[in-house]
N, C-alpha and C positions, 0 to 999 in steps of 0.2 A: 473369779470371772471362772465359771462353769469350763472344762476341758471338751464337751462337744461344742461350745458358743466358739472358743478360739482355733477348733480343728476347721470351722466352716468359714470362720472367719478367715483364714489362713488362706483356703482351697476359694473363697471369693478374689482374694488382692492376686494370686496365682494366674488365676483365668483372666483378670481384667491386664493384665502386665503382657498376658499371651497372646490375648485380642488384637492389644495395642501395638505389637513389634508384628504383628500381620498387617495389619492396616495398615500401617507403615512403609511393611516392604510390597505389598500393593499400588499403593500411590505410588514411591521411589519405580516399579516396574512400569507403571504409567506414563510417568513423563520422560525416562530416564533417553528420550531420544530426542524432547526439548531443555530441560534442565540441566547444564554444565556444571559439573562441582570447578571448585579452583576460585582461585582469587578474582575479583572481581572490580575492584579495585585496589591504589595504597592510599588508606586514607588517611596519611599523614598529612596534618598542619591542613586536613579537608571538614568543615565543619561538618556535622550531622545534618542530615536534609530536615529542612523544614517543612517540606511539601506532604501533601499526601496525595498516592497514585491516582490521576485523570483514569475514570470510568466512562466517562461519556464523552464521544470519539465522532465526529463526522469527516471521511476522509472522500476526498472528492478522487476518482478513480479514472487518472485518464490514458488513453491509447499508444500502447505501444513505449511505454518509463519505467517497465520497471515497477507497474505500479502493479501486477497482479501477487509477487512477493510481498508487497509492503501489505497487501491486502490478507494474503496468508499467516502472514504475524499477525495482523491483529485478529483473526477471526480463532486465531489459538489461543491468542489471552482471552478476548468474551471467552471461550465456552470452558476455560480452565475454569473461568471464575462465576461460573452460571451467568453470564448478563446480557442483555436479553437485546436482539439485532433484526434492524427490520430486513425483509428479502421481496423480491420484485412479484408482486402478485402476476398467475397469467401471462408471463411472458418472459424473454431469453434475458430482457433488462429492464430496470424502470423508464422504459420506450425514452430511449435516452437520445432518440433525433427532438423530444419535444422536452419544453423546461420541467423540470420535477415537479411535483404535484403528489399532496400528500396521500390523495386514493390510489397509488401505483401500490403502496405498501401493503404486503399481505396483514390480515388482520387489524388492520390500523382503524381505533374508531376516534372521532375527536374528543371526546371525554375520554377517551380510555388512560391504560398505562404509557408511561414515554418509553420512548424506546433508549438503550444505552450507545450502541451503533450502528452505523450505517458506513457500508465499503461497497458495495455495487458501480458498475458503469448506472452513472446520470448526469444530466446536465442541470448546472447547478443554478439554483433560488431558492435565495437564502428565507424568506418569509413564508413558503413550504416545508422548508427542512425541519423550520422551529416549530412547526405544527406534528412533527416525528421527534426529534429531538428535542423535547422541552427545559432540559433542564438546561439552566442558565450557565451553568459551567461546560458547557460540553463544547469541547477541542476540537478546531478545524483545520485540516492540515490538507496538503495537494504533496503530488514530484510532479516536476516537467524535467524537459527533454532539449538537448541541443536540435532547435529545428531540423539541423542537416540529418544527424546520426536517426534519428523518429521519422522523419520520412523513407530516406534507405530501407528501413527496417518497416514502418506502413505498407510500403510498396512491395514489398515481399510476402511480407502476410497476408495483404488483403487484395491479393495482385487478383485470384477468383472472383472474390467476393463482391469488390467493387465494380460498377458499373466504367469510370471512368478510366480505370488501370486496366482493364480486363483486355482493350484492344489493342493500346500501348505496346511494342515489340522488345521498350527499356523504360526505366525510368528517365535515361537523358531522351527516349523519345516523346514520352510524355510532356517533359518538363520543356523541349522545343517547338510542338505543337500539342500545348494545351486548350487553345481554344477547340481546337476539332476536337480532342477527346473528354474538354468538360466544359458540362452547361449547367452554370451557376445554379440556373431555374430551375431543376431535375430536381425531384427529391425521390429519388429511386437510386435502389442499389449504393444505400450509405454514402449517398454524394455529400454531403454535408460534412462529413470525415475527409474529404480529399483536400479543403484546401484550409491550412491554420485551424484544425484540429484541440489545439490547445485552447486556443481565445472562444471557439462551440462549447467548447466543455466548459468554457465556465461561464457559459449564461448566454454571449455576445454575437451578433450574427458574424460568420466566418468570413463571408462575402462584401460585406459593404466598404462604403468609405469613409474613413475616418479621417478627419482632421485634428490637426498636435493637439489639442485643447481635449478633444475628445477621448483620445490615444491616453492621455495623459490623465484625465478623469475616470479613465475605466482602468488604469491602473492601480490608480488613487484606492478607487471601489474592492479591489480585488484584495488588495494589502489592508485595508480594515473587515475585508469578510473573512479570511484567515489569517489565523495565530501563528499558523509556521509553511511553508513553502521549499519543499526539498529539490534538490536536483539529481537526476538519476546519474549524472558523469561521477558524481562523487559521493556513492554512493551507501557508501562507509563511515564516514561523515556525516550523510543525513542520518542515517542510525544513532550517532553517537548524540546529535543534535538533538533528534528525536527523543531519544532517552531522558535527556536531561530534561526536559521541557515538557513532558509529559511524569516526569518523578517516576519514570519504572528501574525495573535492574536493566544492566547490561544484558543478563539470558533473557529479557522477555524480545532484545530486538535482534538476536542471533538467528538470522536467517539462509535458505537457500535459495538459490534460483528458481522461477516456475516461469514457465511460457517461454522460455530464450531460445535463440538457436544455435549452432555449432558454429566456433569460430569461421569454420572455410567456408558457411556460406553468408556469410557479410561479404558486400561488397566494394570494392578500394572508388572513394569518389573523388572525381577530378575538379580541380580546385572551378573550372568552368560550370559544373553540375553544381556544386557546392553553393555558387556566386547563385544559381539559378532558383533554388532551394531557396536560399533568401528570401529572394525576390516575389517569389512564389508565395512562401507562408511569411509575409514580413511583420504581422498584425504578432504573432506568433515568435517572430525573430524581438522585436520588440519588447514584448513578453519577458524572454529568455533572458536575454541583458541585462532590465531591472529586477528583476527576481535574483541572477545569479549576484546582484551589487549585494541586496539584501540580506542573502544564505552566508556570506562571508560575512559581513557585518556582526553577525546576529553570533557565527561562530568564535569571532573576536571580543566579543560580549560575554559568550561565558565561557571563554575557554583560554588558558593562556594554553602555545604551543607544545612547553611541554608538555601537561597533562591530557593533551590533544592527541598528539602522537603516542602515548601511554596508554591512554584509551581506545585509541586504532589499533594497538598491538592487543590489547585484554579481547577484542573484540575479536580479531582475525586469528589469535592461538583459540577461542571459544569453537569459531566455525571448523575448523581443522578436526577440532576434537570431534565437534557434534556428527562431521562427516564419517568418521570412523567408525564412530558407532550406529549410525542410519544409515552407509552407504557405501554402495561395490558398486567401481567404476563410473562415479557421478550418477549412480539410481540409486534410488530408493529400496531399503530390504523393506519387501512386503512382510517378510518376518524374520524374526531373527531371537534366540534368546537372550531374556533381557528387556525386550523391546516389546511394545503393543502395536503388529503391522497395520492391524485396523486404525489405529491412533490417525496415520498418517491418511489410509483411505479417506477417514472421515474429513478428515479438510479440505482435501482433494476435491469432496463432491461437496463440501459448504462451498467451493470458492466456481467448481464448473460446474455445479446443478443447474443454474437457468440459463446455460449457453453461454458466459462470461468468456470475453474475448478481448485479447491486447492489452 
């Protein structure tokens, strides 16, 4: 073989190795604040996964449930894999006061390409959602919160924007004089989210009178529509369960809290106020109790107690490591050696660009 040819071939191989190494280092730099290295699971006696990671997801973003944290996680996943995310058109949300319609989606075409993810606030409408998320294997899930803590959080967060909350001196005052502050017929000032907001998000009339049969029927419909319903109070357990159901890696569900208050801002709720909230949001109370049971049933079905504790420990360890890499004093680092500050801003922008809240 001619010496000149050998030199040319050797030079080409060296350049290929250098370019590959540079590309790998750039990728590591880009994802360093999201991908936490290290052990992900004790694989002793655990069979290799037989599933494929889900790439088509419908997340019903509920109000004041920690849903922004979940949304941010989903947007990270979608962006890193170049998946197509449906976003609202010309509005802050998908007209969340009305049942969802495919026409609310930016760039939606009836015979066009299907979207992979939808994560913004909307009011659930299965028929219209299937026009946007056309893949038959689309995974439907959401998250709900105990009605007492949810309403305390909602009253604090929406007090200046919800007409029914504005005039009340306190949450206790509102609950004692709800007929004075709240008009169920009003459509102004986000009135529809004042009473049974979860029931409303799921597409039902939050102020209607329901018989026991109608409530049971609605809960059955919701259970059939959603593959998984997570619980805010058990957020870490929810992430482990979601990871397993989606066939994702544990690094994909390591999260920071978003849109969260300081602990000092949270109000202590008396037993009397808690009881009044349960009466006020009685439909949400039934919803929460029902799906709290199904949540724990799924956990017990999919995890042994020992494995669940192991997975939780790994998740929390990775979160702590991520915080040391990407946060100082609980805040995101805008720019730090070894990270891409713009990457954080990008996802925060994706989450809030359309005025998302709650």
